[in-house]
N, C-alpha and C positions, 0 to 999 in steps of 0.2 A: 656559385655559392654557399646555395642549399646542401649542397652533398658535404662540405667542409664543416656546416652547421652539424648534420647528424651525424657526421666522425665524431665532433669533439662530445655530441651529447652523450654518443657511444660509450668514448674514454670515460667522460665524466661518468658515467653511471656504474663502469666498471670499477672505477679507484674509490665510489662512494659502497661499494659492497666488497670490498677489501678488511679484512683481518686479522686479528693478531693471533696467536697461541691458545686456545683455551685457559684457565686457571684450575688447577686440579679441587675439584670442591671437597667438599668438609666427606668424613669418613662415613656417616650414614648418609650422607644427601645425595638425590639422585645426578645424573648426568645432566652438564648445562644444557638449557632450552637451543633449538638450534635457531630462531630467529625467526625474520619474514620473509626470506628469499630461499629460493629451492635449492640450494647449494649445499642441503645436510641432510642428515640421516640417525636417528636414534630413537632407540628403544623406549625413550624414557617419552617420547612424543607421540601425541594422538593425532596431530593432523594430520591429513591424507598421505599425501607425498612423502611427508617425512617422517613416518612412522616405520619403524621396522620390529619384528620379532627380536627378542635377547637369543642369546645361542646357548642353549642346551647344554651342559659340559659335567664331568666330573673334577674331581682335582686335578686328577692324572693330566685329564684333557686340558685343562688348564695349564699345568706346568708345559703339554708339549707343545701348544699353540703359543706361549710364549717362548719358547725355544724357535720355534719356527718361525717368527717373526724375527727376531733378534738375528736369524741367518741370512735372512734378504736383506740385497743389496740397496734397493731401494728405501728400506723403512731404517728411520731410527729413533732408536727408543731413547725419549727427553726425561721419563720418570719410569719408576720402576717399584713400587710401593707392596710388594706382596699379594694382595686380592687387586689391586689397581695397577693401570699400565697405561701409560700414553707415549703416542710417537707421531712423528712426522714423515710420511709418506709424500716423496720425489715422484710425481706422473711421467709413465714412461714418456712420453713425446714431448712435451712442453716443460718437464722436470717444473710445474705450479707444485707447490709443498702443499698437502692435503693434512690434518691432523685426525686421531683417531685417540679414541679413550675407551677405555675395556674394565670394567670392573667385576670380581667374580662374586661371585655371592654362595658362600659352599651351604646356606642353609635351603637355598630353592634350587641348586643347582642349575645356574644359568649365568652366564656372563653379559652382562646390560655393556651394550655399546652405542658409539656414537661418532662419525666420520662424516667431516666436514671438509670443505673448499674453502682455504682464504681466498681466493682470486675468484670472484667471479659473480655473474647472479644465478647463473645455472649453473652444474656439475653434468648435464648430460648424463646421468644416470651412473657417473663412475662411484659417487660415494656407496649408492646401495648395492651396486657390483662388488666392490671391497668388500660390503661387511657378509655377502652371499659367499665370495671365497674362503675367508675366516671361517664361515658355518660348515663350509665344503670339508675344510683341513680337517675337522674332527670329524665327518661319517667317516664308517667303516669301510 
């Protein structure tokens, strides 16, 4: 009986950490906070494991990154408003849906980024890896 209780508890915890797609922030607002679970990284966050550096980019690199994202099979762009892009990414193995938000700031030459998992308490490093993959796309 204890095994079943543990299983039910784990299922309840996983379902309690389910989220929906984030809303598009106002044009000058920061990307949304990550929340309490370690299943998100954001350049707007200052919380240890959730913090990630923004991506340095020129206007041309921003356009190239958007083109690259649009060509990816597992990425679906849900919003593209010039300097803001939101996409849903399906993970390769389990096909979980994760959300990525990118905002390009021409004045500072950086892309603010947020990548978050919709399901689960932990992302096992998937969101940080995704941001680093985006950063690598802009490397010469």
